[in-house]
C-alpha positions as CSV (number, residue, x, y, z in Angstrom):
1,M,52.6,80.7,-33.7
2,F,48.9,79.8,-32.2
3,G,47.6,80.5,-35.8
4,T,49.0,77.7,-37.7
5,L,47.3,75.4,-35.7
6,V,43.9,77.1,-36.3
7,R,41.6,75.6,-39.3
8,R,39.4,77.3,-41.0
9,M,35.5,77.1,-39.6
10,T,32.7,76.5,-42.4
11,I,30.4,79.1,-43.5
12,L,27.7,77.6,-41.9
13,A,29.3,77.0,-38.1
14,L,30.0,80.6,-38.0
15,T,26.3,81.3,-39.0
16,V,25.5,79.6,-35.4
17,L,28.0,81.4,-33.8
18,G,26.6,84.6,-35.2
19,L,23.3,83.6,-34.1
20,L,24.3,82.9,-31.1
21,G,26.1,85.9,-30.1
22,L,22.6,87.3,-31.2
23,V,20.6,86.0,-28.5
24,V,23.3,85.9,-26.0
25,G,23.8,89.8,-26.4
26,S,20.3,90.0,-25.6
27,F,21.2,88.3,-22.4
28,L,24.4,91.0,-21.9
29,N,22.2,93.8,-21.7
30,V,19.6,92.5,-19.1
31,V,22.6,91.4,-17.4
32,A,24.5,95.3,-17.6
33,H,21.1,96.7,-16.4
34,R,19.5,95.2,-13.8
35,V,23.6,94.1,-11.7
36,P,24.5,98.1,-10.7
37,A,20.8,97.6,-9.4
38,G,21.3,95.0,-7.2
39,A,18.5,93.5,-9.4
40,S,17.6,89.7,-10.5
41,I,18.7,88.9,-14.0
42,V,16.7,85.7,-14.1
43,A,13.1,87.5,-13.6
44,P,11.0,88.8,-13.9
45,G,10.9,89.3,-17.4
46,S,11.8,92.2,-19.3
47,A,9.7,94.9,-20.0
48,C,9.2,98.2,-20.9
49,P,10.9,100.9,-18.3
50,A,8.5,103.8,-19.3
51,C,5.0,101.6,-18.6
52,G,5.7,98.6,-17.2
53,H,4.4,96.1,-20.0
54,P,6.1,92.8,-20.5
55,I,8.2,92.6,-24.0
56,R,5.8,90.0,-26.2
57,P,8.6,87.0,-27.5
58,R,8.1,88.0,-30.3
59,D,9.1,91.9,-30.3
60,N,12.4,90.1,-28.1
61,I,13.8,89.4,-31.2
62,P,17.4,90.1,-30.9
63,V,18.0,93.3,-33.4
64,L,15.2,92.4,-35.7
65,G,12.3,92.9,-32.6
66,W,13.5,96.6,-32.2
67,L,13.3,97.3,-36.3
68,L,9.7,95.9,-36.5
69,L,8.9,98.0,-33.5
70,R,10.8,100.6,-35.4
71,G,12.6,101.4,-31.7
72,R,9.6,102.4,-29.8
73,C,7.3,100.2,-26.9
74,R,4.7,98.7,-28.9
75,D,2.3,99.8,-26.5
76,C,2.9,103.0,-24.8
77,G,5.2,104.4,-27.8
78,T,8.4,105.3,-25.4
79,A,11.2,105.2,-27.4
80,I,14.0,102.3,-26.3
81,S,17.6,102.7,-27.0
82,A,18.9,102.0,-29.7
83,R,22.4,100.8,-27.9
84,Y,20.2,97.0,-27.2
85,P,20.5,95.6,-30.3
86,I,23.6,97.4,-31.3
87,V,24.7,95.1,-28.8
88,E,23.2,92.6,-29.7
89,A,24.6,92.6,-33.5
90,F,28.0,93.4,-32.2
91,T,28.1,90.8,-29.9
92,G,26.8,88.3,-33.2
93,V,30.0,89.8,-34.5
94,A,32.3,89.3,-31.8
95,F,31.2,85.3,-31.5
96,A,31.5,84.8,-34.9
97,T,34.8,86.6,-35.3
98,T,36.1,85.1,-32.2
99,G,35.1,81.2,-34.2
100,A,37.1,82.6,-37.8
101,V,40.3,83.5,-35.4
102,L,40.6,80.5,-34.0
103,G,39.2,77.9,-35.5
104,P,37.3,75.0,-34.3
105,V,39.2,74.9,-30.9
106,W,38.4,73.2,-27.7
107,V,40.2,76.9,-26.5
108,L,36.8,78.4,-28.2
109,P,34.3,77.9,-25.5
110,A,36.3,79.9,-23.2
111,Y,36.8,82.6,-25.2
112,L,33.1,83.4,-26.4
113,W,32.9,82.7,-22.6
114,F,36.0,85.7,-22.3
115,V,34.2,87.8,-24.9
116,A,30.2,87.9,-23.1
117,V,31.5,88.5,-19.7
118,T,34.2,91.6,-21.6
119,I,30.7,93.3,-23.1
120,V,29.4,93.2,-19.6
121,L,32.4,94.7,-18.0
122,T,32.4,97.2,-20.7
123,L,28.5,98.4,-20.9
124,I,28.4,98.8,-17.1
125,D,31.9,100.9,-16.6
126,L,30.1,103.4,-19.6
127,D,27.0,103.7,-17.3
128,H,27.8,104.1,-14.0
129,K,32.2,103.9,-14.3
130,L,32.3,100.7,-12.1
131,I,33.9,97.1,-13.2
132,P,31.7,94.9,-10.6
133,N,32.7,92.0,-8.9
134,R,29.7,90.6,-8.7
135,V,30.3,89.8,-12.9
136,L,34.8,90.0,-12.7
137,Y,35.0,87.4,-10.3
138,P,32.8,84.6,-11.6
139,G,33.6,86.0,-14.8
140,T,37.1,85.1,-13.9
141,V,36.7,82.0,-11.8
142,V,34.8,80.4,-14.9
143,G,36.9,81.5,-17.9
144,V,39.9,80.5,-16.4
145,L,38.6,77.1,-15.6
146,L,37.2,76.7,-19.3
147,L,40.3,77.8,-20.6
148,A,42.1,75.3,-18.7
149,G,40.3,72.6,-19.9
150,G,40.1,73.3,-23.7
151,A,43.9,74.0,-23.2
152,V,44.3,70.1,-21.9
153,V,42.0,68.6,-24.5
154,D,43.6,70.8,-27.5
155,G,47.2,69.4,-26.3
156,R,48.4,72.8,-25.1
157,P,49.2,73.4,-21.0
158,G,52.1,75.3,-21.9
159,S,49.8,78.4,-23.5
160,L,47.9,78.2,-20.6
161,L,51.2,78.6,-18.1
162,V,52.1,81.4,-20.5
163,A,47.9,82.3,-20.1
164,L,48.3,83.0,-15.9
165,A,51.9,84.2,-15.9
166,S,51.1,87.0,-18.4
167,G,48.0,87.4,-16.2
168,A,49.8,88.0,-13.0
169,G,52.4,90.3,-15.3
170,F,49.4,92.3,-16.6
171,F,47.7,92.3,-13.4
172,L,50.9,93.4,-11.4
173,T,51.8,96.4,-14.6
174,L,48.7,97.7,-13.7
175,L,48.8,97.8,-10.3
176,V,52.3,99.4,-10.4
177,L,51.0,101.7,-12.7
178,A,47.7,102.8,-10.2
179,L,49.8,103.1,-7.6
180,V,52.0,105.6,-9.5
181,A,49.2,108.0,-10.6
182,R,47.2,107.9,-7.7
183,G,43.7,107.7,-8.9
184,G,45.2,107.9,-13.3
185,F,42.0,104.5,-13.0
186,G,40.6,102.1,-10.5
187,F,41.6,98.8,-8.8
188,G,38.8,97.2,-10.9
189,D,40.5,97.7,-14.1
190,V,43.4,96.2,-12.1
191,K,41.3,93.3,-11.5
192,L,39.9,93.0,-14.7
193,G,43.8,93.7,-16.4
194,F,44.0,89.4,-15.0
195,L,41.7,88.2,-17.4
196,L,42.5,89.6,-20.1
197,G,46.3,89.1,-19.8
198,V,44.9,85.4,-19.3
199,F,43.2,85.3,-22.5
200,T,45.5,87.6,-25.0
201,G,48.8,85.9,-23.7
202,Y,47.1,82.1,-24.7
203,L,47.8,83.4,-27.3
204,G,51.2,84.4,-26.7
205,W,53.0,86.6,-24.4
206,P,53.7,88.9,-27.0
207,N,50.1,89.6,-27.7
208,A,49.4,90.0,-24.3
209,V,51.9,93.3,-24.9
210,V,49.9,94.1,-28.1
211,A,46.9,94.3,-25.8
212,F,48.8,96.4,-23.0
213,V,49.7,98.7,-25.6
214,A,46.7,99.3,-27.3
215,A,44.7,99.9,-24.4
216,F,47.0,103.1,-23.5
217,L,46.2,103.9,-27.0
218,Y,43.1,103.8,-27.8
219,G,42.6,105.6,-23.8
220,G,45.3,108.0,-24.9
221,L,43.5,108.9,-27.8
222,V,39.8,109.2,-26.8
223,S,40.9,111.1,-24.2
224,V,42.1,113.8,-26.3
225,V,39.8,114.4,-28.8
226,L,37.0,114.5,-25.7
227,L,39.0,117.9,-24.2
228,V,39.8,119.5,-27.3
229,T,36.3,118.8,-28.4
230,R,34.9,119.8,-25.1
231,L,33.3,116.6,-23.8
232,R,34.8,116.4,-21.1
233,G,37.3,117.9,-18.8
234,R,40.7,117.5,-17.3
235,K,39.2,117.2,-14.2
236,D,36.1,114.7,-15.3
237,A,36.6,111.0,-14.8
238,I,36.6,109.0,-17.9
239,P,36.2,104.5,-17.5
240,F,39.5,103.0,-18.6
241,G,38.1,99.4,-18.4
242,P,36.4,99.8,-21.9
243,Y,39.4,101.0,-23.4
244,L,41.5,97.6,-21.8
245,V,38.6,95.5,-23.5
246,A,39.4,97.1,-26.8
247,G,43.1,96.3,-26.7
248,A,42.5,93.1,-25.6
249,Y,40.1,92.2,-28.9
250,T,42.9,94.2,-30.8
251,A,45.2,91.1,-29.7
252,V,43.3,88.4,-30.4
253,V,42.0,89.6,-33.6
254,L,45.1,91.1,-34.8
255,G,48.0,90.2,-32.1
256,E,50.0,88.4,-34.5
257,R,49.9,90.5,-37.0
258,V,50.7,93.0,-35.1
259,V,53.5,91.5,-34.0
260,A,55.1,90.4,-36.9
261,W,54.4,93.9,-38.4
262,Y,56.5,95.4,-35.5
263,L,59.5,92.6,-35.9
264,R,59.5,93.5,-39.8
């Protein structure tokens, strides 16, 4: 199993990964906000959406800046959404957790890229019920290339073949379900399935199965809760991408344990 090859990372290394995740998370907020609007993710700099005043560097420190400002713009006092620090903190935790799970291997940068891309896609899907090709296509290509390079250096080219096969299987299964369900979920979810299948399948094809099953389990449970609480109606569209991503994260972090539990 993949886990037997992993050595523990030092607390210092995990801390660095967590801090890197905080910074990356700040940028992911920008990407998730600007890509659907067709705006540049590079310029102009971050500014208050209410008064338009540029955000000062000291106020742009991930999580800490929001806390010091007490969640309000320094210039106009307009409330700043708590989603910004939540995304930053989550990305930091996700980066550190990924490092702890995989250890110091050459595919680690590929998985950090995977985490960043899927967080952006999740945010956009929640906001717009859309998985944009502008993020998905380059995210998938770069991710697969990073994974391929890391797999070769790690001496695991066979795992790369399993990953690609898992990605194809994930994609085709979702495609069939989408055609049968006739609008149950979008083609963006189907294309996202390839990326998720590759990165979960690299850890072993059973992990890809765990990701697939967990996604539908999460989606079903949350949908039932939303319907029972009447927060959503039967005809309301519910984005499925976040559940696919949640299933993939479950497979990366707990996949081996889930498979071992099931086999027992």
